[in-house]
N, C-alpha and C positions, 0 to 999 in steps of 0.2 A: 512414438509416442505421443499424440496428439495435442494441439498448440493447451495450451496453457491458460484463464486469459486473470491477468493481475490488471486488478481495480486501486487508485489511493487521490485520496486527497487531501493537500497539501498545501503546505502558506511556501514559496522562496527562503523565508527571513528562519523558519523553523528548524531548534537541531535532529529533534527526532526527527524530523517528513527527509529532509538531507543524510542526517543515515540511512534512514529505509532507503531509502538513492540509490545510495550507494549500496548498499547489502544488497538490491538487487541485482546492483548493474555490475558485481561483483558474481552475482551468481548464474551471470549472464541471464535474466527471465526477464522478458519482456514487459510492458506493463502502461497501461494511460495512466495520466499524473494530472489528474484534474487541479489548476490551480485554484487555491475558492480567495486568495489576494486578489488575484486579476479579473476572479469572474462569484462577485458576491452569492449571486441569486442562486450554486451553485456548494455553498459552504448552508442556501438551508436549506436542500434537500440530504447533505448530506446530515444533516442531521437529522435529519426526518424517515432515512436509513438505517443509522447506527444508534439511534437515541445520546449520542453525547456529541456534546462542542469541539474538542480537542482535534488537533491533527499530526498526527494523518489516519488518516481512517481506512482500513484495505480490505479488502475483498479478495481472496483465492476461490480462482472457480465458482465466482459468484459467493461464496458462505464470508460473512463475513470474520476477520478475526480478529483483527482491533488493531490498538497502533502497531508503534515501532518495539516496544519491549515484548506484544506478543509473536512480532515477524522475526525479528532476535531469537527465539524459545525453542521456537516451533525452526528457527536454519540449525540451531545448539545441540535439535536432535535429532537432525540432519532430516525434513519435512521439507528444505528448498531441494535437500540433495539434487533429484530425477527430473526437477521441473525448467536449470537450465540447457537453454535454444528449444524450449520449445517450439 
């Protein structure tokens, strides 16, 4: 299976960001985590790309899926099951 690209904009202290990181790590899904608390210019980019201001904002294979709630729902439907160890 080809490598799956997961991109997440997050902060260190947001509980939903922490939950998203934990879920991806449990599923062994590699991801790029752009920390907007460390790189404020990235928050502006996230807002333009997602049209949202809250974190996390997550993209799966280039498609914006939303935040932690949407990631968790996708996981509960089995939508992340074959992405680990990609």
